[in-house]
Residue frames as qw, qx, qy, qz and C-alpha x, y, z in Angstrom:
[[0.831, -0.141, -0.496, 0.210, -0.25, 98.32, 88.65],
 [0.489, -0.866, 0.091, -0.050, 1.07, 99.00, 92.13],
 [0.727, 0.366, -0.339, 0.471, 4.82, 99.50, 92.53],
 [0.583, -0.722, -0.093, 0.360, 7.10, 100.30, 95.45],
 [0.499, 0.748, 0.024, 0.436, 9.02, 103.37, 94.33],
 [0.603, -0.528, -0.076, 0.593, 12.22, 104.96, 95.63],
 [0.334, 0.903, 0.153, 0.223, 12.53, 108.59, 94.51],
 [0.062, 0.850, -0.403, 0.333, 15.48, 109.58, 96.72],
 [0.588, 0.159, -0.707, 0.360, 18.21, 107.94, 98.75],
 [0.337, -0.504, 0.348, -0.715, 17.51, 107.45, 102.42],
 [0.301, -0.141, 0.856, -0.396, 16.08, 105.19, 105.16],
 [0.142, 0.273, 0.941, 0.138, 13.32, 102.61, 104.59],
 [0.190, 0.663, 0.521, -0.503, 10.67, 105.31, 104.92],
 [0.122, 0.481, -0.354, -0.793, 11.61, 106.81, 101.54],
 [0.031, 0.120, 0.920, 0.373, 9.87, 103.87, 99.84],
 [0.435, 0.294, 0.295, -0.798, 6.38, 104.81, 98.67],
 [0.461, 0.322, 0.818, 0.122, 3.65, 103.11, 96.71],
 [0.241, 0.444, -0.218, -0.835, 2.65, 104.45, 93.33],
 [0.757, 0.440, 0.458, -0.152, 0.44, 103.46, 90.45],
 [0.083, -0.505, 0.605, 0.610, 2.27, 102.78, 87.21],
 [0.721, 0.353, -0.269, -0.532, 1.13, 101.60, 83.78],
 [0.851, -0.118, 0.511, -0.018, 0.98, 97.81, 83.49],
 [0.006, 0.559, -0.646, -0.520, 3.70, 96.86, 80.99],
 [0.884, 0.345, 0.014, -0.314, 3.02, 94.78, 77.89],
 [0.715, -0.256, 0.577, 0.300, 5.05, 91.83, 76.70],
 [0.390, 0.713, -0.354, -0.462, 6.79, 92.75, 73.47],
 [0.881, 0.345, -0.314, -0.078, 8.14, 90.23, 70.98],
 [0.629, 0.305, -0.608, 0.376, 10.42, 87.76, 72.73],
 [0.084, -0.328, 0.553, -0.761, 9.26, 88.79, 76.21],
 [0.437, -0.451, -0.777, -0.050, 7.02, 87.37, 78.92],
 [0.272, -0.550, 0.183, -0.768, 4.99, 89.27, 81.49],
 [0.445, -0.132, -0.834, 0.299, 4.95, 87.77, 84.97],
 [0.501, -0.711, -0.145, -0.471, 2.31, 88.40, 87.57],
 [0.270, 0.398, -0.693, 0.537, 4.55, 88.67, 90.61],
 [0.727, -0.513, -0.410, -0.203, 3.38, 86.63, 93.60],
 [0.709, -0.647, -0.005, 0.281, 6.51, 86.98, 95.72],
 [0.492, 0.731, -0.220, 0.418, 9.69, 89.04, 95.63],
 [0.742, -0.329, -0.300, 0.500, 12.70, 89.59, 97.88],
 [0.052, -0.980, 0.138, -0.133, 14.24, 92.60, 99.59],
 [0.899, 0.065, -0.141, 0.409, 17.97, 92.01, 99.31],
 [0.510, -0.581, 0.031, 0.633, 21.18, 93.64, 100.44],
 [0.354, 0.177, 0.450, 0.800, 21.48, 94.93, 96.89],
 [0.107, -0.768, -0.493, -0.396, 18.14, 96.70, 97.23],
 [0.497, -0.774, -0.209, 0.331, 19.30, 98.14, 100.55],
 [0.513, -0.264, 0.209, 0.790, 22.44, 99.56, 98.98],
 [0.168, 0.407, 0.488, 0.754, 20.59, 101.20, 96.09],
 [0.279, -0.806, -0.473, -0.219, 17.81, 102.57, 98.30],
 [0.543, -0.741, -0.127, 0.374, 20.16, 103.90, 100.98],
 [0.411, 0.879, -0.155, 0.188, 22.85, 105.11, 98.61],
 [0.544, -0.705, 0.450, 0.061, 25.51, 103.75, 100.99],
 [0.774, 0.556, -0.304, 0.007, 28.47, 102.70, 98.88],
 [0.892, -0.236, -0.045, 0.382, 31.61, 100.68, 99.69],
 [0.346, -0.756, 0.191, 0.521, 34.77, 102.65, 100.34],
 [0.302, -0.269, 0.583, 0.704, 36.06, 104.24, 97.14],
 [0.163, 0.412, 0.783, 0.437, 32.75, 104.07, 95.25],
 [0.001, -0.687, -0.482, 0.544, 31.07, 107.13, 96.77],
 [0.044, 0.536, -0.241, -0.808, 32.15, 109.50, 94.02],
 [0.088, 0.054, -0.819, -0.565, 30.78, 107.09, 91.41],
 [0.235, 0.374, 0.816, -0.373, 27.31, 106.72, 92.95],
 [0.382, 0.608, 0.126, -0.685, 25.66, 109.38, 90.82],
 [0.319, 0.453, -0.649, -0.522, 27.07, 107.96, 87.60],
 [0.111, 0.063, -0.990, -0.061, 26.30, 104.35, 88.49],
 [0.007, -0.425, -0.869, 0.253, 22.97, 104.60, 90.32],
 [0.010, 0.777, 0.476, 0.411, 21.61, 108.08, 89.75],
 [0.201, 0.224, -0.276, 0.913, 21.98, 111.61, 91.08],
 [0.391, -0.242, 0.189, -0.868, 19.74, 112.49, 94.04],
 [0.765, -0.024, 0.471, -0.439, 18.01, 109.14, 93.91],
 [0.557, -0.038, 0.793, 0.245, 18.07, 105.80, 92.12],
 [0.207, 0.267, -0.513, -0.789, 17.80, 106.10, 88.34],
 [0.472, -0.195, -0.783, -0.355, 15.55, 103.04, 88.44],
 [0.361, -0.375, 0.343, -0.782, 12.98, 103.80, 91.12],
 [0.919, -0.148, 0.003, -0.366, 11.36, 100.37, 91.18],
 [0.066, -0.580, 0.808, -0.080, 13.91, 98.11, 92.86],
 [0.855, -0.047, 0.429, -0.287, 13.92, 94.35, 93.35],
 [0.145, 0.539, -0.767, -0.315, 16.21, 91.74, 91.79],
 [0.005, -0.005, 1.000, -0.004, 14.25, 88.53, 92.51],
 [0.600, 0.071, 0.087, -0.792, 10.69, 87.50, 91.69],
 [0.085, 0.079, 0.987, 0.108, 8.49, 84.44, 91.45],
 [0.486, 0.330, 0.262, -0.766, 5.05, 84.27, 89.93],
 [0.620, 0.365, 0.694, 0.028, 2.94, 83.13, 87.01],
 [0.190, -0.004, 0.517, 0.835, 3.37, 84.00, 83.35],
 [0.298, 0.569, 0.458, -0.614, 0.54, 86.39, 82.58],
 [0.614, 0.749, 0.063, -0.238, 1.20, 87.11, 78.90],
 [0.683, -0.177, 0.478, 0.523, 3.70, 86.10, 76.22],
 [0.204, 0.709, -0.227, -0.635, 5.01, 88.21, 73.37],
 [0.809, 0.527, -0.125, -0.230, 5.24, 87.21, 69.74],
 [0.593, 0.552, -0.578, 0.102, 7.67, 84.42, 68.99],
 [0.300, -0.483, 0.708, -0.418, 7.91, 83.07, 72.54],
 [0.777, 0.033, -0.572, -0.260, 7.86, 79.26, 72.58],
 [0.339, 0.212, -0.787, 0.469, 9.53, 78.57, 75.90],
 [0.080, 0.191, 0.696, -0.688, 6.66, 79.66, 78.15],
 [0.195, -0.496, -0.672, -0.515, 2.89, 79.78, 78.08],
 [0.361, -0.485, 0.124, -0.787, 0.39, 81.83, 80.05],
 [0.852, -0.405, -0.056, -0.327, -0.15, 80.19, 83.44],
 [0.809, 0.174, -0.437, 0.352, 3.37, 78.75, 83.78],
 [0.571, -0.814, 0.007, 0.103, 4.88, 79.13, 87.28],
 [0.677, 0.500, -0.172, 0.511, 8.31, 80.75, 86.99],
 [0.471, -0.791, -0.055, 0.388, 10.97, 82.61, 88.90],
 [0.543, 0.734, 0.060, 0.405, 13.18, 85.35, 87.57],
 [0.572, -0.558, -0.016, 0.601, 16.32, 87.32, 88.27],
 [0.405, 0.874, 0.120, 0.239, 16.44, 90.59, 86.35],
 [0.714, -0.159, -0.129, 0.670, 19.39, 91.43, 88.63],
 [0.264, -0.299, -0.027, 0.917, 20.78, 94.87, 87.95],
 [0.084, -0.343, -0.547, -0.759, 17.84, 95.60, 85.63],
 [0.138, 0.107, 0.597, -0.783, 15.64, 95.60, 88.78],
 [0.439, -0.064, -0.363, -0.819, 11.85, 96.04, 88.62],
 [0.395, -0.177, -0.901, -0.013, 10.62, 93.18, 90.82],
 [0.017, -0.314, -0.628, 0.712, 8.96, 95.32, 93.51],
 [0.404, 0.177, -0.209, -0.873, 5.84, 95.58, 91.37],
 [0.751, 0.146, 0.476, -0.434, 2.72, 93.62, 90.58],
 [0.870, 0.468, 0.154, 0.024, 3.99, 92.78, 87.08],
 [0.357, -0.633, 0.525, 0.443, 7.45, 92.19, 85.63],
 [0.792, 0.600, -0.025, -0.112, 8.43, 91.97, 81.96],
 [0.424, -0.604, 0.623, 0.260, 11.58, 90.06, 81.06],
 [0.450, 0.471, -0.640, -0.408, 13.14, 88.43, 78.02],
 [0.952, -0.075, 0.045, -0.294, 11.90, 84.87, 77.64],
 [0.874, 0.269, -0.282, 0.291, 15.44, 83.73, 76.81],
 [0.070, 0.701, -0.417, 0.574, 16.90, 85.68, 79.74],
 [0.126, 0.183, -0.827, 0.517, 17.18, 85.02, 83.45],
 [0.688, -0.087, 0.204, -0.691, 13.79, 83.39, 83.93],
 [0.224, 0.178, -0.956, -0.065, 13.18, 79.69, 84.58],
 [0.662, -0.379, -0.526, -0.376, 10.38, 77.28, 85.45],
 [0.423, -0.590, 0.444, -0.525, 9.76, 77.28, 89.18],
 [0.224, 0.157, -0.954, 0.124, 10.89, 74.03, 90.83],
 [0.583, -0.403, -0.528, -0.468, 7.72, 72.11, 91.74],
 [0.656, -0.364, -0.580, 0.317, 8.95, 71.40, 95.27],
 [0.257, -0.101, -0.256, 0.926, 9.36, 75.11, 96.11],
 [0.090, 0.808, 0.520, -0.261, 6.68, 77.59, 97.04],
 [0.373, 0.809, 0.152, 0.428, 6.67, 80.90, 95.18],
 [0.349, -0.918, 0.176, -0.074, 8.14, 82.55, 98.29],
 [0.772, -0.380, 0.406, 0.306, 10.98, 80.02, 98.38],
 [0.689, 0.444, 0.341, 0.460, 11.61, 80.47, 94.66],
 [0.119, 0.942, 0.031, 0.312, 11.86, 84.24, 95.13],
 [0.541, -0.787, 0.293, 0.043, 14.45, 83.64, 97.86],
 [0.916, -0.001, 0.289, 0.280, 16.69, 81.61, 95.56],
 [0.667, 0.658, 0.073, 0.341, 18.32, 83.82, 92.88],
 [0.023, 0.939, -0.244, 0.242, 20.24, 86.69, 94.55],
 [0.537, -0.636, 0.551, -0.062, 22.19, 84.64, 97.08],
 [0.886, 0.074, 0.448, 0.099, 22.39, 81.55, 94.91],
 [0.641, 0.732, 0.038, 0.228, 23.65, 83.34, 91.80],
 [0.034, -0.899, 0.388, -0.201, 26.28, 85.24, 93.78],
 [0.673, -0.472, 0.567, -0.047, 27.53, 82.20, 95.69],
 [0.886, 0.278, 0.349, 0.124, 27.62, 80.02, 92.58],
 [0.503, 0.830, -0.103, 0.218, 29.61, 82.60, 90.61],
 [0.170, -0.828, 0.500, -0.188, 32.21, 83.16, 93.32],
 [0.778, -0.283, 0.561, -0.021, 32.67, 79.45, 94.03],
 [0.834, 0.479, 0.219, 0.165, 33.10, 78.81, 90.32],
 [0.314, 0.878, -0.253, 0.258, 35.64, 81.62, 90.00],
 [0.407, -0.696, 0.560, -0.193, 37.40, 80.22, 93.05],
 [0.639, 0.333, -0.677, -0.149, 37.59, 76.79, 91.37],
 [0.618, -0.401, 0.529, -0.421, 36.44, 74.82, 94.39],
 [0.506, 0.282, -0.801, -0.152, 37.63, 71.22, 94.26],
 [0.860, -0.340, -0.318, -0.208, 36.36, 68.06, 95.94],
 [0.816, -0.234, -0.342, 0.404, 37.96, 67.58, 99.35],
 [0.289, 0.413, -0.185, 0.844, 39.08, 71.18, 99.78],
 [0.291, -0.520, -0.606, 0.527, 38.45, 73.04, 103.02],
 [0.034, 0.564, 0.317, 0.761, 36.13, 76.01, 102.62],
 [0.176, -0.401, -0.558, 0.704, 35.37, 78.64, 105.26],
 [0.006, -0.645, -0.504, -0.575, 32.21, 80.70, 104.76],
 [0.181, -0.185, -0.412, 0.874, 32.20, 83.97, 106.71],
 [0.420, 0.179, 0.073, -0.887, 28.60, 85.12, 107.20],
 [0.040, 0.004, -0.969, -0.246, 27.19, 81.65, 106.62],
 [0.156, 0.483, 0.799, -0.321, 23.63, 82.37, 107.76],
 [0.216, 0.539, -0.015, -0.814, 23.00, 85.25, 105.36],
 [0.744, 0.539, 0.105, -0.382, 21.49, 85.14, 101.90],
 [0.544, 0.648, -0.529, -0.063, 24.74, 84.51, 100.03],
 [0.118, -0.490, 0.820, -0.271, 26.35, 82.56, 102.86],
 [0.706, 0.020, 0.596, -0.381, 23.52, 80.07, 103.32],
 [0.823, 0.532, -0.043, -0.195, 23.62, 79.31, 99.59],
 [0.316, 0.706, -0.628, 0.082, 27.42, 79.08, 99.61],
 [0.457, -0.349, 0.767, -0.286, 27.42, 76.48, 102.41],
 [0.820, 0.241, 0.450, -0.258, 25.08, 74.25, 100.42],
 [0.687, 0.697, -0.182, -0.094, 26.79, 74.74, 97.08],
 [0.062, 0.687, -0.714, 0.124, 30.26, 74.11, 98.53],
 [0.598, -0.165, 0.744, -0.247, 29.00, 70.86, 100.11],
 [0.826, 0.467, 0.219, -0.226, 27.44, 69.87, 96.80],
 [0.522, 0.753, -0.399, 0.019, 30.83, 70.39, 95.17],
 [0.910, -0.030, -0.361, 0.203, 32.41, 68.01, 97.70],
 [0.213, 0.582, -0.419, 0.663, 34.14, 70.50, 100.01],
 [0.495, -0.416, -0.629, 0.431, 34.56, 70.33, 103.78],
 [0.029, -0.711, -0.197, -0.675, 32.72, 73.43, 105.01],
 [0.361, -0.335, -0.535, 0.686, 33.38, 75.50, 108.10],
 [0.051, -0.774, -0.429, -0.463, 30.68, 78.10, 108.75],
 [0.229, -0.030, -0.382, 0.895, 31.23, 81.34, 110.64],
 [0.355, -0.579, -0.446, -0.583, 27.99, 82.39, 112.33],
 [0.315, -0.454, 0.451, -0.701, 26.61, 83.38, 115.71],
 [0.117, -0.059, 0.952, -0.278, 25.65, 80.65, 118.17],
 [0.556, 0.335, 0.469, -0.599, 21.87, 81.11, 117.62],
 [0.668, 0.558, -0.216, -0.442, 22.40, 80.35, 113.92],
 [0.151, -0.454, 0.873, 0.091, 24.64, 77.33, 114.42],
 [0.556, 0.191, 0.793, -0.162, 21.82, 74.80, 114.06],
 [0.586, 0.717, 0.112, -0.359, 20.67, 76.49, 110.85],
 [0.313, 0.731, -0.561, -0.232, 24.03, 76.31, 109.09],
 [0.301, -0.257, 0.917, -0.043, 24.55, 72.75, 110.30],
 [0.640, 0.401, 0.594, -0.278, 21.21, 71.81, 108.77],
 [0.533, 0.782, -0.136, -0.293, 22.48, 73.25, 105.50],
 [0.932, 0.283, -0.144, 0.176, 25.48, 70.95, 105.58],
 [0.066, 0.827, -0.462, 0.313, 28.24, 72.78, 107.46],
 [0.801, 0.013, -0.554, 0.226, 30.75, 70.33, 108.94],
 [0.482, -0.283, -0.440, 0.703, 31.95, 72.76, 111.59],
 [0.058, -0.890, -0.301, -0.337, 30.71, 76.05, 113.01],
 [0.450, -0.010, -0.320, 0.834, 32.76, 78.88, 114.49],
 [0.173, -0.871, -0.453, 0.075, 30.89, 81.34, 116.73],
 [0.435, 0.529, -0.031, 0.728, 32.37, 84.69, 115.76],
 [0.359, -0.824, -0.021, -0.438, 31.10, 86.28, 118.98],
 [0.755, -0.614, 0.231, -0.004, 33.42, 84.14, 121.09],
 [0.768, -0.178, 0.438, 0.431, 36.19, 83.10, 118.70],
 [0.208, 0.767, -0.320, -0.516, 38.31, 84.92, 116.13],
 [0.924, 0.279, 0.260, -0.011, 38.16, 82.62, 113.11],
 [0.551, 0.772, -0.254, 0.189, 41.29, 84.28, 111.70],
 [0.192, -0.748, 0.571, -0.280, 43.39, 83.45, 114.76],
 [0.917, -0.185, 0.318, -0.157, 43.08, 79.65, 114.82],
 [0.363, -0.474, 0.729, 0.335, 45.53, 77.07, 113.60],
 [0.687, 0.395, 0.609, 0.022, 43.31, 75.68, 110.84],
 [0.066, -0.364, 0.485, 0.792, 44.16, 76.34, 107.22],
 [0.598, 0.542, 0.498, -0.316, 41.63, 76.70, 104.44],
 [0.476, 0.156, 0.594, 0.629, 41.87, 76.33, 100.70],
 [0.004, -0.538, -0.414, -0.734, 39.10, 78.87, 100.25],
 [0.068, -0.425, -0.541, 0.723, 37.74, 81.67, 102.43],
 [0.019, 0.556, 0.567, 0.607, 34.47, 83.10, 101.13],
 [0.141, -0.256, -0.425, 0.857, 33.77, 86.43, 102.82],
 [0.041, -0.631, -0.655, -0.412, 30.13, 87.52, 102.71],
 [0.362, -0.790, -0.386, 0.310, 30.50, 90.13, 105.45],
 [0.338, 0.849, -0.028, 0.405, 33.31, 92.40, 104.32],
 [0.429, -0.839, 0.307, -0.134, 35.48, 92.11, 107.45],
 [0.865, -0.217, 0.389, 0.229, 37.98, 89.58, 106.10],
 [0.397, 0.850, -0.303, -0.163, 40.51, 91.41, 103.91],
 [0.863, 0.311, -0.350, 0.191, 43.51, 89.53, 102.59],
 [0.138, 0.608, -0.545, 0.561, 45.77, 91.14, 105.19],
 [0.591, -0.349, 0.490, -0.537, 43.73, 89.33, 107.84],
 [0.947, 0.110, 0.118, -0.279, 43.09, 86.10, 105.93],
 [0.561, 0.617, -0.552, 0.012, 46.55, 85.32, 104.60],
 [0.175, -0.469, 0.794, -0.344, 47.53, 83.60, 107.83],
 [0.653, 0.034, 0.670, -0.351, 44.76, 81.01, 107.51],
 [0.756, 0.542, -0.147, -0.337, 44.94, 80.41, 103.76],
 [0.856, -0.149, 0.436, 0.234, 46.65, 77.19, 102.73],
 [0.239, -0.357, 0.572, 0.699, 49.23, 77.21, 99.92],
 [0.044, -0.159, -0.698, -0.697, 47.46, 78.17, 96.68],
 [0.022, 0.551, 0.737, -0.390, 44.51, 79.28, 98.80],
 [0.054, 0.437, 0.427, 0.790, 41.86, 81.67, 97.46],
 [0.042, 0.392, 0.508, -0.766, 40.02, 84.50, 99.16],
 [0.049, 0.512, 0.678, 0.525, 36.62, 85.10, 97.59],
 [0.067, -0.254, -0.339, 0.903, 35.67, 88.64, 98.56],
 [0.084, 0.636, 0.733, 0.227, 31.93, 88.93, 97.94],
 [0.118, -0.973, -0.200, 0.012, 31.88, 92.30, 99.72],
 [0.670, -0.112, 0.076, 0.730, 34.93, 94.30, 98.72],
 [0.046, 0.890, 0.087, -0.446, 35.67, 98.01, 98.52],
 [0.592, 0.798, -0.112, -0.025, 37.37, 99.67, 95.58],
 [0.045, -0.756, 0.652, -0.027, 40.94, 99.39, 96.95],
 [0.637, -0.183, 0.744, -0.087, 40.42, 95.66, 97.56],
 [0.787, 0.523, 0.317, -0.083, 39.06, 95.12, 94.06],
 [0.412, 0.860, -0.301, 0.007, 41.89, 97.04, 92.44],
 [0.163, -0.664, 0.720, -0.119, 44.45, 95.23, 94.59],
 [0.894, -0.041, 0.379, -0.235, 42.99, 91.75, 94.04],
 [0.811, 0.553, -0.188, 0.036, 45.19, 91.17, 90.99],
 [0.366, 0.626, -0.560, 0.400, 48.32, 91.54, 93.10],
 [0.558, -0.539, 0.427, -0.465, 47.32, 90.49, 96.64],
 [0.869, -0.223, 0.414, -0.153, 48.82, 87.22, 97.81],
 [0.773, 0.572, -0.272, -0.036, 51.02, 86.58, 94.80],
 [0.132, 0.651, -0.697, 0.269, 54.15, 86.26, 96.92],
 [0.437, -0.212, 0.791, -0.372, 52.46, 83.47, 98.92],
 [0.103, -0.042, -0.902, -0.416, 50.82, 81.77, 95.91],
 [0.200, 0.493, 0.708, -0.464, 47.43, 82.97, 97.10],
 [0.051, 0.309, 0.547, 0.776, 44.70, 84.45, 94.92],
 [0.166, 0.393, 0.488, -0.762, 41.99, 87.03, 95.66],
 [0.064, 0.419, 0.741, 0.521, 38.73, 86.95, 93.71],
 [0.033, 0.525, 0.417, -0.741, 36.69, 90.16, 93.92],
 [0.150, 0.120, -0.416, -0.889, 34.35, 92.26, 91.86],
 [0.658, 0.106, 0.137, -0.733, 30.67, 91.96, 90.84],
 [0.533, 0.049, 0.845, -0.008, 29.13, 88.55, 90.33],
 [0.101, 0.038, -0.677, -0.728, 28.03, 87.63, 86.83],
 [0.569, 0.257, 0.420, -0.659, 24.35, 87.38, 85.92],
 [0.161, 0.215, -0.835, -0.480, 24.05, 84.38, 83.59],
 [0.755, -0.031, -0.119, -0.644, 20.79, 82.78, 82.54],
 [0.748, 0.119, -0.653, -0.019, 22.36, 79.33, 82.69],
 [0.154, 0.186, -0.728, 0.641, 23.25, 79.86, 86.35],
 [0.553, -0.081, 0.254, -0.789, 19.58, 80.40, 87.18],
 [0.852, 0.099, -0.378, -0.348, 18.79, 77.10, 85.49],
 [0.501, 0.226, -0.758, 0.351, 21.53, 75.43, 87.53],
 [0.189, -0.152, 0.579, -0.778, 19.98, 76.74, 90.75],
 [0.740, 0.012, -0.036, -0.671, 16.55, 75.53, 89.65],
 [0.789, 0.160, -0.586, -0.093, 17.87, 72.04, 88.97],
 [0.297, 0.201, -0.753, 0.551, 19.71, 71.83, 92.29],
 [0.395, -0.098, 0.409, -0.817, 16.64, 73.03, 94.19],
 [0.797, 0.066, -0.261, -0.540, 14.40, 70.58, 92.33],
 [0.778, 0.105, -0.611, 0.100, 16.65, 67.71, 93.47],
 [0.698, -0.696, -0.167, -0.020, 16.82, 68.91, 97.06],
 [0.748, 0.071, -0.148, 0.642, 20.46, 70.00, 96.82],
 [0.169, 0.180, -0.106, 0.963, 19.74, 73.67, 97.50],
 [0.236, -0.684, -0.687, 0.067, 17.21, 74.94, 100.01],
 [0.067, 0.616, 0.013, 0.785, 16.38, 78.67, 100.18],
 [0.354, -0.357, -0.632, 0.590, 16.40, 80.13, 103.69],
 [0.114, -0.689, -0.308, -0.646, 13.74, 82.70, 104.58],
 [0.191, 0.027, -0.562, 0.805, 14.09, 84.90, 107.66],
 [0.234, 0.446, 0.544, -0.671, 10.77, 86.75, 107.57],
 [0.154, 0.423, 0.714, 0.537, 7.82, 87.24, 105.26],
 [0.095, 0.430, 0.298, -0.847, 5.81, 90.45, 104.86],
 [0.458, 0.710, 0.534, 0.018, 2.84, 91.45, 102.73],
 [0.495, 0.445, 0.227, 0.711, 3.86, 93.81, 99.93],
 [0.154, -0.881, -0.202, -0.398, 2.23, 96.71, 101.76],
 [0.631, -0.762, 0.102, 0.103, 4.76, 96.31, 104.60],
 [0.779, 0.452, -0.120, 0.417, 7.86, 96.70, 102.45],
 [0.021, -0.812, 0.325, -0.484, 9.19, 99.41, 104.80],
 [0.752, -0.514, 0.353, -0.213, 9.20, 96.88, 107.65],
 [0.960, 0.171, 0.091, 0.200, 10.96, 94.37, 105.41],
 [0.467, 0.709, -0.226, 0.478, 13.66, 96.94, 104.64],
 [0.388, -0.769, 0.350, -0.368, 14.15, 97.58, 108.35],
 [0.933, -0.240, 0.266, 0.026, 15.01, 93.91, 108.82],
 [0.810, 0.430, 0.022, 0.398, 17.49, 94.01, 105.95],
 [0.124, 0.849, -0.218, 0.466, 19.00, 97.26, 107.21],
 [0.694, -0.662, 0.236, -0.153, 19.69, 95.62, 110.58],
 [0.344, 0.616, -0.708, 0.011, 22.29, 93.37, 108.98],
 [0.335, -0.273, 0.828, -0.356, 21.08, 90.48, 111.15],
 [0.824, 0.188, 0.007, -0.534, 18.76, 88.59, 108.86],
 [0.524, -0.181, 0.823, 0.124, 19.03, 84.89, 108.11],
 [0.410, 0.329, 0.765, 0.371, 18.77, 84.10, 104.43],
 [0.055, 0.339, 0.432, 0.834, 16.17, 86.20, 102.63],
 [0.211, 0.389, 0.488, -0.752, 13.40, 88.63, 103.53],
 [0.110, 0.275, 0.814, 0.499, 10.38, 88.00, 101.33],
 [0.359, 0.234, 0.157, -0.890, 7.40, 90.09, 100.27],
 [0.230, 0.298, 0.908, 0.182, 4.25, 88.30, 99.18],
 [0.232, 0.088, -0.201, -0.948, 1.79, 89.96, 96.82],
 [0.728, -0.125, -0.388, -0.551, -0.75, 87.15, 97.04],
 [0.674, -0.441, 0.478, -0.351, -1.56, 84.78, 99.93],
 [0.980, 0.170, 0.082, -0.057, -1.01, 81.83, 97.61],
 [0.367, 0.766, -0.507, 0.146, 2.68, 82.70, 97.32],
 [0.421, -0.502, 0.707, -0.268, 3.32, 80.36, 100.27],
 [0.878, 0.147, 0.423, -0.169, 2.01, 77.45, 98.19],
 [0.337, -0.345, 0.691, 0.538, 3.92, 75.59, 95.52],
 [0.217, 0.361, 0.787, 0.451, 0.94, 75.44, 93.16],
 [0.138, -0.015, -0.067, -0.988, -0.97, 78.43, 91.86],
 [0.514, -0.242, -0.571, -0.593, -4.14, 76.38, 91.39],
 [0.278, -0.127, -0.853, 0.423, -4.26, 75.24, 95.03],
 [0.070, 0.576, 0.561, -0.590, -6.77, 77.98, 95.83],
 [0.335, 0.534, 0.568, 0.530, -8.83, 79.19, 92.85],
 [0.092, 0.138, -0.003, 0.986, -9.22, 82.91, 92.22],
 [0.427, -0.462, -0.440, -0.641, -13.02, 82.69, 92.39],
 [0.681, -0.519, -0.496, 0.147, -12.78, 81.35, 95.94],
 [0.492, -0.131, -0.233, 0.828, -10.08, 83.79, 97.02],
 [0.032, -0.345, -0.197, -0.917, -12.18, 86.76, 95.85],
 [0.556, -0.572, -0.433, -0.419, -14.97, 85.77, 98.25],
 [0.686, -0.348, -0.457, 0.446, -12.75, 85.71, 101.34],
 [0.183, -0.979, -0.091, -0.018, -12.69, 88.86, 103.53],
 [0.435, 0.740, -0.360, 0.367, -9.38, 90.71, 103.32],
 [0.367, -0.689, 0.514, -0.356, -8.52, 90.32, 107.07],
 [0.917, -0.143, 0.350, -0.124, -8.68, 86.55, 106.65],
 [0.739, 0.628, -0.244, -0.001, -6.31, 86.36, 103.66],
 [0.067, 0.699, -0.681, 0.207, -3.04, 86.14, 105.65],
 [0.657, -0.264, 0.641, -0.295, -4.27, 82.98, 107.39],
 [0.894, 0.407, -0.008, -0.186, -4.55, 81.23, 104.04],
 [0.350, 0.714, -0.599, 0.095, -0.78, 81.15, 103.96],
 [0.443, -0.406, 0.743, -0.296, -0.90, 78.45, 106.63],
 [0.920, 0.230, 0.094, -0.302, -2.44, 75.97, 104.18],
 [0.608, -0.373, 0.630, 0.306, 0.08, 73.14, 103.60],
 [0.395, 0.539, -0.515, -0.537, 1.43, 72.73, 100.10],
 [0.932, 0.139, -0.136, -0.304, 0.87, 69.50, 98.22],
 [0.663, 0.396, -0.584, 0.251, 4.41, 68.32, 98.83],
 [0.160, -0.482, 0.603, -0.615, 4.21, 68.64, 102.60]]
């Protein structure tokens, strides 16, 4: 099978394609033929080797010396079950699914093997495979932090970096939980975050969101430029700062920051729970959570996809498609026997075919 491999830390150009053995599904596992996958900020960090302040000395131990210990990156995938191992009852060959191996990685490949009782779920019928691949990373992170922050109905929530992968999910999830949401984004992205449910938008290019008179019960920082020392002035009594991007000093200090003002700081890695993936699937199936996709690239252009992620200016997710049908919500929409007869230069245009739900 073809995989995108990262042998050493560096810029997008360090990613190279290799042939690797196609894995088999052992007992309790399923093998997924990957139709779409995402390039996330997590992939960028592992590929580049750029670590938050305080973590540099731990990079070799945590990720690998000289290069990533796991050379095939990718935390999110959507595709079709290709094979099932002994004892698997939950899935059958041909089932459309999406998966989040998370820190186990391995999605930047033509096939992915994962535990059938792990972080894999039926793909919502109203989502294309590309949309399903855009759901887990941001959705899982936002859901975990909002849960740890104990968001309550009627509370005022500010999302810093609202148009990004985590931020766009956080806006929608906070609204679903009954919060009043203020989104911090640039003016060109204002209409996007409003369409996701934001009640108010602050343009960070013209206004310092930390200098206003408003008070918030929760500030969710997806950018990393909102430490407690800056946010304490806008946190309401018993307010919580949810630091999605935090360096080591901030994580270590989160247990003590804000105690004198009855504030709380939530920091540290998000959990990776299988039940959270099912929650995201259910919300998406009912139209409560819509994945945002900035750009789509064929798998062969993964270097270009990384360049977009490296810019730090993407909206939502950057998606790689391994099959033209990934833009459709049904695998059977275009049979393999027909696809095989279409000249390769024409394949990208197939992605313009409307899905059955449109």
